[in-house]
DRENDOSE-482696 format. One record per residue (C-alpha): x negated, y, z; residue in one letter. Coordinates in steps of 0.2 Angstrom, whole numbers, padded with zeros to 4 digits, always signed. Layout:
N
XYZA
...
//
This chain:
847
-0189-0125+0625M
-0187-0111+0613I
-0198-0120+0601D
-0188-0136+0602M
-0172-0126+0599F
-0179-0118+0584S
-0184-0134+0577L
-0167-0141+0580I
-0159-0126+0571L
-0170-0128+0556V
-0166-0147+0555L
-0147-0142+0555L
-0149-0130+0541V
-0158-0142+0531L
-0145-0155+0534K
-0132-0143+0529A
-0141-0139+0513S
-0142-0158+0509L
-0124-0160+0512L
-0120-0145+0500F
-0131-0153+0487C
-0122-0170+0489T
-0106-0162+0485L
-0112-0155+0468N
-0125-0166+0462D
-0133-0183+0466P
-0142-0182+0482K
-0158-0188+0474C
-0161-0171+0465F
-0162-0153+0472L
-0161-0142+0457R
-0148-0133+0447I
-0142-0144+0433K
-0138-0130+0420D
-0154-0120+0422K
-0159-0113+0405K
-0176-0115+0398N
-0182-0098+0391M
-0196-0106+0381D
-0185-0116+0369G
-0194-0131+0363D
-0211-0122+0364K
-0225-0135+0368E
-0230-0132+0387G
-0246-0139+0393D
-0246-0157+0397C
-0261-0166+0405F
-0263-0185+0404F
-0275-0193+0415S
-0279-0211+0408I
-0285-0226+0419Y
-0284-0244+0417A
-0279-0260+0427K
-0280-0279+0425H
-0265-0288+0418G
-0249-0281+0411H
-0243-0266+0421V
-0229-0254+0418K
-0232-0235+0418N
-0226-0223+0431D
-0215-0210+0421F
-0217-0192+0427F
-0222-0196+0445S
-0229-0180+0454G
-0222-0168+0441N
-0203-0169+0443L
-0199-0151+0448D
-0204-0145+0431K
-0192-0142+0417Q
-0198-0149+0400L
-0195-0143+0383T
-0190-0154+0368T
-0207-0155+0362K
-0214-0160+0379N
-0202-0174+0379I
-0207-0179+0362H
-0225-0178+0366L
-0223-0189+0381I
-0213-0202+0371L
-0227-0202+0358S
-0240-0205+0372L
-0230-0220+0380Y
-0227-0227+0362F
-0245-0228+0359S
-0249-0235+0376I
-0236-0248+0374E
-0243-0253+0357E
-0260-0255+0364I
-0255-0264+0380N
-0245-0277+0369S
-0259-0279+0356N
-0270-0294+0361P
-0283-0288+0349Q
-0287-0272+0359V
-0291-0273+0378L
-0284-0290+0381P
-0277-0293+0398N
-0280-0275+0402I
-0267-0261+0403S
-0269-0243+0400L
-0260-0232+0412L
-0257-0213+0413V
-0253-0200+0425K
-0243-0186+0418I
-0244-0168+0423E
-0235-0154+0414C
-0233-0135+0415N
-0248-0133+0426L
-0251-0115+0420L
-0235-0109+0427T
-0241-0116+0444D
-0258-0108+0446R
-0260-0113+0464S
-0263-0131+0458K
-0278-0125+0448I
-0285-0115+0462S
-0300-0122+0473L
-0288-0122+0488S
-0279-0137+0481S
-0281-0155+0487R
-0297-0162+0479K
-0290-0179+0476G
-0275-0173+0466D
-0283-0160+0455Y
-0301-0165+0454F
-0297-0182+0445P
-0314-0190+0448N
-0317-0183+0465F
-0317-0200+0474H
-0312-0201+0492C
-0308-0217+0501R
-0297-0228+0489N
-0291-0214+0478Q
-0290-0217+0459R
-0303-0212+0447R
-0298-0208+0429Y
-0307-0212+0413L
-0303-0197+0404I
-0290-0183+0404V
-0280-0178+0388F
-0277-0159+0388T
-0266-0149+0377G
-0258-0144+0367P
-0261-0126+0373M
-0279-0121+0373W
-0278-0109+0388L
-0274-0122+0402P
-0287-0133+0394T
-0300-0119+0396A
-0295-0115+0414M
-0296-0133+0419L
-0312-0136+0411G
-0323-0129+0425P
-0314-0140+0437L
-0317-0155+0427L
-0335-0150+0424Y
-0338-0151+0443I
-0330-0168+0444S
-0339-0174+0428R
-0323-0179+0420T
-0322-0180+0401P
-0308-0170+0393E
-0301-0174+0376L
-0291-0160+0369Y
-0277-0165+0357Y
-0270-0148+0352G
-0275-0138+0337P
-0293-0134+0335F
-0299-0119+0344H
-0317-0112+0342P
-0318-0107+0360L
-0317-0125+0366L
-0330-0130+0354N
-0344-0122+0365S
-0355-0135+0372Y
-0362-0123+0385E
-0345-0119+0392Q
-0337-0136+0390F
-0350-0150+0390P
-0337-0163+0394Y
-0324-0158+0382L
-0321-0165+0365Y
-0307-0160+0352Q
-0297-0172+0342M
-0292-0160+0328A
-0305-0154+0316I
-0308-0136+0311K
-0297-0129+0297D
-0310-0126+0285T
-0299-0126+0270S
-0282-0119+0276I
-0286-0103+0268A
-0289-0111+0251I
-0273-0121+0253G
-0263-0106+0257M
-0270-0096+0242V
-0267-0111+0231T
-0248-0111+0237L
-0247-0092+0233V
-0254-0095+0216I
-0241-0109+0213Y
-0226-0098+0216F
-0234-0084+0206S
-0236-0072+0221W
-0250-0059+0222N
-0244-0047+0235W
-0243-0055+0252V
-0244-0049+0270G
-0255-0056+0284L
-0252-0056+0303M
-0265-0063+0314I
-0270-0063+0333S
-0284-0051+0338D
-0297-0065+0342D
-0310-0075+0333D
-0298-0087+0327L
-0287-0074+0318G
-0301-0063+0312L
-0312-0078+0305Q
-0296-0084+0295F
-0293-0066+0289A
-0311-0065+0282S
-0309-0082+0273E
-0292-0078+0266L
-0298-0062+0259R
-0313-0069+0251E
-0302-0083+0243E
-0289-0071+0237M
-0302-0060+0228Q
-0306-0075+0217R
-0289-0075+0210Y
-0284-0057+0211D
-0272-0059+0225I
-0270-0044+0237C
-0265-0041+0255L
-0251-0029+0256A
-0255-0026+0274F
-0265-0034+0288V
-0257-0034+0305T
-0268-0038+0320V
-0258-0041+0335I
-0267-0035+0351T
-0269-0045+0367Y
-0267-0029+0377N
-0250-0029+0384S
-0248-0010+0386K
-0255-0007+0368L
-0243-0021+0362F
-0228-0012+0369L
-0233+0005+0361T
-0237-0004+0344M
-0222-0016+0343A
-0212-0003+0333G
-0226+0000+0321M
-0228-0019+0318Y
-0210-0020+0313Y
-0210-0005+0301N
-0226-0011+0293Q
-0218-0027+0288I
-0201-0020+0283I
-0208-0005+0273M
-0220-0017+0263S
-0215-0024+0246L
-0223-0040+0251A
-0209-0054+0252K
-0222-0067+0259V
-0231-0065+0275V
-0245-0077+0281I
-0246-0081+0300I
-0261-0087+0308Y
-0268-0086+0326G
-0266-0091+0343D
-0248-0097+0347I
-0250-0092+0365D
-0254-0074+0360S
-0242-0059+0358F
-0241-0065+0340L
-0227-0077+0346Q
-0219-0064+0357V
-0217-0052+0342I
-0207-0065+0333F
-0196-0069+0348R
-0192-0050+0348L
-0187-0051+0330W
-0176-0066+0332Q
-0160-0056+0329F
-0167-0045+0315V
-0164-0050+0298D
-0182-0048+0290I
-0179-0059+0275R
-0197-0064+0272R
-0205-0080+0267I
-0217-0086+0281W
-0232-0096+0278I
-0240-0104+0293A
-0248-0119+0301T
-0238-0133+0309S
-0240-0127+0327Q
-0229-0112+0323W
-0214-0124+0319D
-0205-0119+0335V
-0187-0118+0340I
-0182-0105+0353T
-0171-0105+0367S
-0156-0099+0357N
-0157-0114+0345G
-0165-0104+0331E
-0182-0106+0323F
-0196-0095+0329L
-0198-0089+0311F
-0179-0085+0309N
-0178-0081+0291S
-0165-0082+0277F
-0179-0089+0265H
-0187-0101+0278G
-0205-0106+0282T
-0219-0115+0273L
-0230-0124+0285S
-0247-0133+0283F
-0250-0149+0293S
-0265-0161+0292H
-0260-0176+0282H
-0255-0191+0292Y
-0245-0207+0288S
-0229-0211+0296E
-0230-0222+0312I
-0220-0238+0310S
-0208-0241+0324G
-0209-0224+0332F
-0191-0219+0327K
-0184-0235+0334E
-0194-0232+0350F
-0186-0215+0353I
-0169-0222+0349Q
-0170-0237+0361T
-0180-0229+0375V
-0171-0233+0392Y
-0176-0228+0410P
-0175-0246+0417L
-0189-0251+0406N
-0201-0242+0417Y
-0207-0245+0435S
-0203-0228+0442N
-0184-0228+0438T
-0180-0213+0448I
-0193-0202+0438S
-0186-0207+0421L
-0168-0206+0428A
-0171-0188+0433K
-0177-0184+0415L
-0161-0192+0408W
-0150-0182+0421W
-0159-0166+0417V
-0158-0168+0398N
-0144-0180+0395F
-0131-0175+0408N
-0129-0192+0415C
-0122-0196+0432F
-0127-0207+0446W
-0117-0212+0461P
-0124-0205+0477S
-0125-0222+0485S
-0138-0228+0473N
-0148-0216+0462C
-0156-0231+0452K
-0140-0235+0443K
-0135-0225+0429L
-0118-0222+0422K
-0112-0213+0406K
-0129-0214+0398C
-0125-0223+0381S
-0135-0224+0366R
-0122-0213+0357K
-0125-0199+0370M
-0144-0201+0367L
-0142-0199+0348L
-0130-0184+0350K
-0143-0176+0361W
-0157-0179+0349L
-0146-0171+0335S
-0141-0156+0346N
-0158-0152+0351N
-0166-0153+0334Q
-0177-0168+0341F
-0188-0175+0327E
-0189-0193+0325M
-0206-0193+0316A
-0222-0188+0325M
-0228-0170+0323S
-0247-0166+0320E
-0250-0164+0339T
-0241-0180+0343N
-0252-0189+0330Y
-0268-0182+0337N
-0262-0188+0354L
-0258-0205+0347Y
-0275-0206+0339N
-0283-0200+0356A
-0275-0215+0365V
-0281-0227+0352Y
-0299-0219+0352A
-0300-0221+0371V
-0294-0239+0369A
-0307-0244+0356H
-0321-0235+0366S
-0316-0245+0381L
-0315-0261+0371H
-0333-0258+0365E
-0339-0255+0383L
-0331-0271+0389I
-0339-0281+0375L
-0356-0273+0380Q
-0353-0276+0399Q
-0344-0293+0397A
-0355-0301+0411N
-0353-0287+0423T
-0334-0287+0421L
-0332-0306+0423S
-0338-0304+0441N
-0326-0289+0444N
-0311-0295+0453V
-0303-0278+0457E
-0286-0274+0450K
-0292-0257+0445E
-0306-0256+0432L
-0321-0244+0435M
-0330-0236+0421F
-0343-0222+0419D
-0332-0208+0412S
-0347-0201+0403L
-0350-0217+0394Q
-0333-0217+0388V
-0335-0199+0381L
-0352-0204+0373S
-0344-0219+0365S
-0329-0209+0360L
-0339-0196+0349K
-0345-0210+0338K
-0330-0221+0337I
-0322-0225+0320Q
-0306-0236+0317F
-0291-0238+0307V
-0275-0235+0316N
-0259-0245+0314P
-0253-0232+0301A
-0267-0237+0290G
-0277-0220+0292D
-0295-0220+0295L
-0299-0211+0311V
-0317-0204+0313N
-0321-0194+0328L
-0338-0189+0321N
-0333-0172+0315H
-0349-0171+0304K
-0343-0186+0294E
-0324-0183+0295N
-0320-0175+0278L
-0301-0177+0280N
-0295-0160+0275V
-0279-0165+0266D
-0263-0156+0271Y
-0245-0159+0270D
-0234-0144+0265I
-0217-0143+0273F
-0202-0132+0271Y
-0192-0128+0287T
-0176-0118+0286G
-0158-0117+0291D
-0147-0131+0283F
-0130-0128+0291L
-0124-0117+0305Q
-0130-0129+0319S
-0143-0138+0310Y
-0161-0135+0303G
-0170-0145+0289I
-0188-0149+0287K
-0194-0156+0271V
-0210-0161+0264K
-0212-0152+0247I
-0231-0155+0243G
-0249-0159+0247N
-0265-0150+0246F
-0282-0159+0243F
-0297-0149+0245K
-0309-0160+0236Y
-0299-0161+0220F
-0302-0148+0206T
-0290-0135+0201Q
-0275-0137+0197P
-0275-0155+0204Q
-0278-0148+0222Q
-0260-0144+0224L
-0247-0157+0221L
-0230-0150+0223M
-0213-0159+0221S
-0203-0147+0210D
-0188-0157+0213E
-0189-0155+0232M
-0194-0136+0230V
-0178-0133+0220D
-0167-0144+0231W
-0172-0138+0248A
-0177-0120+0245T
-0171-0105+0236D
-0189-0098+0233I
-0188-0098+0215R
-0172-0088+0215Q
-0179-0074+0226T
-0188-0059+0219L
-0207-0063+0218P
-0219-0056+0230S
-0228-0044+0219I
-0234-0026+0219C
-0231-0023+0200S
-0220-0031+0187T
-0231-0043+0177P
-0236-0037+0160C
-0228-0047+0147S
-0238-0053+0131P
-0242-0038+0120G
-0247-0027+0135F
-0262-0026+0146R
-0265-0021+0164K
-0270-0003+0168S
-0276-0001+0186P
-0267+0012+0197Q
-0280+0024+0204E
-0283+0022+0222G
-0273+0006+0224K
-0277-0013+0225A
-0280-0022+0209V
-0263-0030+0210C
-0255-0013+0208C
-0256-0008+0190F
-0246-0001+0175D
-0243-0010+0159C
-0249-0002+0143N
-0246-0009+0125P
-0261-0016+0116C
-0270-0005+0104P
-0268-0007+0085E
-0274-0024+0079N
-0276-0031+0096E
-0266-0043+0106I
-0262-0051+0123S
-0254-0068+0122N
-0252-0071+0140M
-0245-0063+0155T
-0255-0051+0166D
-0270-0049+0154M
-0283-0037+0159D
-0288-0033+0141Y
-0282-0036+0124C
-0291-0047+0111Y
-0296-0039+0094K
-0290-0049+0079C
-0302-0056+0067Q
-0305-0046+0051D
-0295-0058+0041N
-0280-0057+0054Q
-0269-0043+0060Y
-0258-0041+0075A
-0239-0043+0074N
-0228-0029+0079S
-0226-0036+0097E
-0245-0038+0099G
-0243-0056+0104T
-0251-0065+0090H
-0264-0063+0076C
-0257-0067+0059L
-0267-0071+0044S
-0268-0056+0032K
-0261-0058+0015I
-0274-0057+0001V
-0267-0043-0011T
-0273-0034-0026F
-0265-0025-0041L
-0258-0040-0049S
-0246-0043-0064Y
-0233-0049-0052E
-0232-0032-0044D
-0219-0021-0052P
-0231-0007-0053I
-0244-0019-0061G
-0232-0025-0074V
-0226-0007-0078T
-0244-0001-0081L
-0248-0017-0091A
-0233-0014-0102C
-0237+0004-0104L
-0255-0001-0109A
-0249-0013-0122L
-0235-0002-0129C
-0247+0013-0131F
-0260+0001-0139S
-0246-0005-0151A
-0241+0012-0154L
-0259+0017-0158T
-0261+0002-0170A
-0245+0008-0179V
-0252+0025-0181V
-0268+0017-0187F
-0257+0007-0200G
-0248+0023-0205I
-0265+0032-0208F
-0271+0017-0218L
-0255+0017-0229R
-0256+0035-0232N
-0275+0036-0233Q
-0275+0046-0249D
-0264+0060-0244T
-0271+0077-0240P
-0267+0076-0221I
-0276+0060-0219V
-0291+0065-0229K
-0292+0081-0221A
-0304+0083-0206N
-0314+0067-0210N
-0303+0052-0213R
-0316+0040-0206A
-0317+0049-0189L
-0298+0048-0188S
-0300+0029-0190Y
-0314+0028-0177C
-0304+0038-0165L
-0288+0028-0167L
-0298+0011-0164I
-0307+0019-0149S
-0290+0024-0142L
-0283+0006-0144I
-0298+0000-0134Y
-0295+0014-0121C
-0278+0008-0118F
-0283-0010-0117L
-0297-0007-0105C
-0285-0002-0092S
-0279-0021-0092L
-0296-0025-0084L
-0291-0016-0068F
-0275-0027-0066I
-0276-0044-0059G
-0288-0052-0046K
-0305-0045-0047P
-0320-0055-0052H
-0338-0050-0053M
-0337-0050-0072V
-0321-0040-0073T
-0328-0027-0060C
-0343-0024-0072I
-0333-0024-0087M
-0321-0011-0080Q
-0333+0002-0078Q
-0345-0001-0093T
-0331-0004-0106I
-0321+0011-0099F
-0337+0022-0100A
-0341+0016-0117V
-0324+0017-0126V
-0320+0034-0118F
-0337+0040-0123T
-0334+0035-0141V
-0316+0043-0141A
-0322+0059-0134V
-0338+0060-0145S
-0327+0057-0160T
-0316+0071-0155V
-0332+0082-0153L
-0337+0076-0171S
-0320+0080-0178K
-0321+0097-0170T
-0338+0101-0177I
-0332+0095-0194T
-0318+0108-0194V
-0329+0122-0189V
-0342+0118-0202L
-0328+0117-0215A
-0319+0133-0211F
-0333+0144-0204K
-0346+0142-0218F
-0336+0148-0233T
-0352+0151-0243L
-0363+0137-0237P
-0381+0136-0242S
-0388+0120-0249K
-0394+0114-0232K
-0377+0117-0224M
-0368+0109-0239R
-0380+0094-0237W
-0375+0093-0218L
-0357+0092-0223M
-0358+0080-0237T
-0370+0068-0229S
-0359+0066-0214G
-0372+0071-0201T
-0359+0076-0189S
-0354+0057-0187V
-0371+0054-0179L
-0365+0063-0164I
-0354+0047-0160I
-0369+0034-0158P
-0380+0047-0150I
-0368+0051-0137C
-0363+0033-0135T
-0381+0028-0133M
-0384+0040-0119I
-0369+0033-0110Q
-0375+0016-0112L
-0392+0021-0104I
-0383+0028-0089I
-0372+0012-0088C
-0388+0002-0089G
-0396+0011-0075I
-0380+0009-0065W
-0380-0010-0067L
-0398-0011-0064G
-0398-0002-0048T
-0382-0004-0039S
-0369-0013-0050P
-0350-0014-0046P
-0345-0030-0035Y
-0330-0038-0028V
-0325-0031-0011D
-0312-0034+0002S
-0305-0022+0014D
-0293-0027+0028G
-0291-0010+0036H
-0283+0000+0022I
-0266-0009+0022E
-0259-0016+0038H
-0257-0035+0037G
-0266-0036+0020H
-0283-0040+0014I
-0286-0029-0002L
-0297-0036-0015I
-0304-0022-0025V
-0319-0018-0036C
-0332-0008-0027N
-0340+0005-0038K
-0357+0000-0031G
-0366+0017-0034S
-0354+0031-0032V
-0367+0043-0039T
-0368+0032-0055A
-0349+0033-0056F
-0349+0052-0055Y
-0363+0053-0068C
-0352+0043-0080V
-0337+0054-0077L
-0348+0069-0077G
-0356+0064-0094Y
-0338+0061-0101L
-0333+0078-0094G
-0347+0087-0102S
-0343+0080-0119I
-0325+0084-0117A
-0329+0102-0112L
-0340+0104-0127A
-0326+0098-0138S
-0314+0109-0130F
-0326+0124-0132T
-0329+0121-0150V
-0311+0118-0154A
-0306+0133-0144F
-0317+0143-0155L
-0309+0136-0171A
-0291+0138-0165R
-0289+0154-0177N
-0294+0146-0193L
-0282+0143-0207P
-0267+0133-0201D
-0264+0121-0215T
-0271+0104-0211F
-0282+0112-0198N
-0281+0101-0182E
-0292+0113-0171A
-0277+0118-0161K
-0272+0100-0158F
-0290+0095-0153L
-0291+0110-0141T
-0274+0105-0133F
-0279+0087-0132S
-0296+0091-0123M
-0286+0102-0111L
-0275+0088-0107V
-0290+0076-0105F
-0300+0087-0094C
-0285+0092-0083S
-0281+0073-0080V
-0298+0069-0075W
-0301+0085-0065L
-0285+0080-0055T
-0292+0062-0053F
-0307+0068-0043L
-0298+0074-0027P
-0285+0060-0028V
-0300+0048-0029Y
-0307+0055-0013H
-0290+0054-0003S
-0284+0038-0009T
-0290+0020-0006S
-0285+0002-0009G
-0272-0003-0022K
-0266+0015-0024A
-0284+0020-0030L
-0283+0007-0043V
-0266+0013-0049I
-0272+0031-0050V
-0287+0026-0060E
-0276+0016-0072V
-0264+0029-0073F
-0277+0042-0077C
-0284+0031-0091I
-0267+0029-0099L
-0262+0047-0097T
-0278+0054-0104S
-0278+0042-0118T
-0260+0045-0122A
-0264+0064-0122G
-0277+0062-0135L
-0265+0051-0146L
-0250+0062-0145I
-0259+0079-0146C
-0269+0074-0161I
-0259+0062-0171F
-0241+0066-0167A
-0240+0081-0178P
-0249+0072-0192K
-0237+0057-0191C
-0222+0069-0191Y
-0228+0077-0207I
-0231+0060-0215I
-0215+0051-0210L
-0203+0066-0208L
-0209+0079-0220T
-0219+0070-0234P
-0216+0085-0246K
-0228+0095-0235N
-0241+0081-0237N
-0247+0086-0255S
-0259+0097-0264F
-0245+0104-0275H
-0236+0111-0261N
-0252+0117-0253F
-0257+0127-0268R
-0239+0134-0271H
-0239+0140-0253K
-0255+0149-0254Y
//
C-alpha cells in the first residue's frame, strides 16, 4: 500500500512538472529555451552512422540526440551531410533506386556513459547485430580526434569501419591501434613551407610560435624551424602549451608575458584545437594583444561572446586545403525546411532551439513564425557561413566516397543483389573499407578525390584573412593560394588588391628584430643573438651593397668606384695631366714662354757676338748652353698630355740627355774660367789646352756616359704606360711608369754629380777678377739647380699620380729657369741696359 502511494505521488509530481512546462514552452520539449552555449561555435563531436535502403527514403533528422545543444558549426556540418546525401539519392547515376541514410549522434564526449561498456550494445556497438537491429556500413567520426580515438576500441570490437573527416592527426594513423579507421584528410606535409612563404611575402623575419605539447605540434615546430633557417627567418619565441592542467595554471601568466614582451608582431599557431592551446586564447578574449595570427582553418572559431577565437585588431591569416565551391549548397541552406524530412518533430526542435520559433501546444508538428526572413537573419547574426569549410568539404567527399564504393560493390555483386528483396541492404563493412581506400572519383565540384594517400599529391592551400568588419560582423576573405610543387616565387599567389582592401597588414609595423639595412650598409650580427638581430654598418671604401639587408658588400672592379652612398659602382674617369687642365695649360705656357725667352737671349747673343761680354768665357759654350736650355724647357711638354709608349720613353731619355748637355756645358764653362784666370803664366802645354778647346770635349764625354746609362735602362726595364685607379678617388690615372726606379736614380745621380762638380769648380773660381767673370753666376746657378733637384727627391717619394707629374715638370722648368736667369740675366742686362760697359775701351780705362 505504501509502495502504491509512493508511485501515485511520483506520478502527480511529474504531472505538475509537465503542466508547468506547458505554461512556458510547447509541451513537446522539456528544456530551457535561452540556455547559453559556452563553446560558441566550436565544432563538437558528431558521429554519422551510414546505412542504405531500397527506394527513395527520407532521412530521420537528429533522432536519438535531441537533448544536446549544437553549435553553429555542428548545424553547418549536419546540413553539409544532408546536402551530400540528398545529391546522391537524387542522382540516378550513383546508387540508382538505393537511398543512403544516416543516424546522427553529437556531443558523445560530454556524455561519457554512452561510450562505456555498460551501454546497450545495440545502440553504441553499431554492428553488434541482435534480432532485427540495424547494421551500419561505416561510421563518420570527427571533427575532433579525441572522441574518435575513444570510440575506436568499441568499433574495433564490432568490426565497424570508421572514416574520420576531421583534420589529419598522426595518432589516428596507427594501424595497430585503429585497424578499421581511415582518415579523409591528408597529412599537412607542406603547411610549414606555405607559412614561411607567406612570412617572406610580407617581409617578416621575427615571428613567434605557439604549439601544443604533443607529436603534432613538436613535429610542426621542427619542420618550421628547418624551413625558416633556409631564408634567415627567426623564431622570437616558442611557446609549448602543456597538457598538464596544474602546470598550465601556473604557467598561464608566463605564456602571456612571453607574447606581450616580444617584438614579434606575428605569431604562428599550430596544434591540437582540443588542447589547452585553445583555452589560453579563450582566456585572452578580452585582452588587446594586437598580433597577427597565422594558423590552419580549424582554428577559425567564434566563441560564445560572438568574437573570433583569435580576437585581434589585425586579424588572422589561415591556411585551408584548396577545394572548389560546391554548387547549390548556399541555396540548400537558405531553403532548408523542417517539413522536408520524415521526423518533423526532430527538425522542429532544432528550429525551436536555434530560431526561436513557436508551436501551439495542440500540435507540435505545425510551425508558426518561422519565415525565411527569420532564417536569414539568424544566419547573419550567428556568423553562419554559406560556403563549406574544409571539414564540411571532407565530410561531403566522405559521403561520396562511400557512395562510389557501394556502387562498385553493387556492380560486382549484381546477381546476388537481384535476389535480395529486403528493404534494408546488407553489405560487408570491411569490404566497403577495402574498396574505399582505393576509390578515386571526380566530385560534383569538379575536384579529383583520391583516397589513396600515397598517390594523393593535392597539397594546394587557400589563404584566408579573417577579421572584424563592423561592430557586429566579421569578414572572411580569400587573399591567396599556395602551390607546393611550383618553384619560388610562383609557389605563393597573392591578390595584392584583396590584401590591401581587406587587411591593414601593410600599414602595421613589420615583424622584425632589427630595422632592415638600407643599400650602402651591410648586416653585422649581434653577438649572442639570432641572425635576424643585427646592426647596420656602412660599406668599406670602394665597396657597395645595392639591396636591402645584404650580409656583405661587393668590391667594385678596378675600373669602377663606389658612389658616396655606397649603392652603385660608377665607371672611373680616365685622367692624366692634359692640356685641358688649368695646371697643365699653365705649365705648358711657362715652358713655351721660357723657351721663347731663351731663344730671344740666344738672338741677343748672336747679334752681339763680337762684344767682349759675349766673347768672354767661350762664346761657343754659351750658344751650346742656350740651345740645350731651349730643349730643356721644351722637353717638359712631353710630360703633358695622354701618355703613350713612345712619349714615356722620350720623357726620360730626352730629359736625361738635354740636361746632361746643359750641366756638362756649365762644367765646361767653369773649367774654362778657371784655366783663364788661374794660370796667368801658362806653359806651352797649358796654352795648348786653352787654345785647342779641349775643355769642350767634356760635353760629348759626359753626354755619352749618360746615353750609355739610358741605353742600359731602356734595355733592361724601360718606362711604360701605367694606370692606377687607387691614387685618386673616382679616377683612373694614366701615367708613365719609370720602369726601373734604380735606373732613374742613376740618371739623376749622374746629373747631380756633374752639377756638384760644376758647383765645386765655380765655387773655387768665385774670387777671380770680376770683370766679365761669370764664375759667381755659375756658382749660384748650380746652387739653384742642386737645391731644386734635392728638394724633388723627398717630394717624389711622398707624391703620386698627377701631382708627381706636376712636380717633375715644375722641377724641370724651375731648374732650367734657374740656369737661364742666373747665368744670362746679368749679361743681358749689360748688353741691353749698360752697353757702355760692354767694350774693351772702358775695360782698359777701368783697370
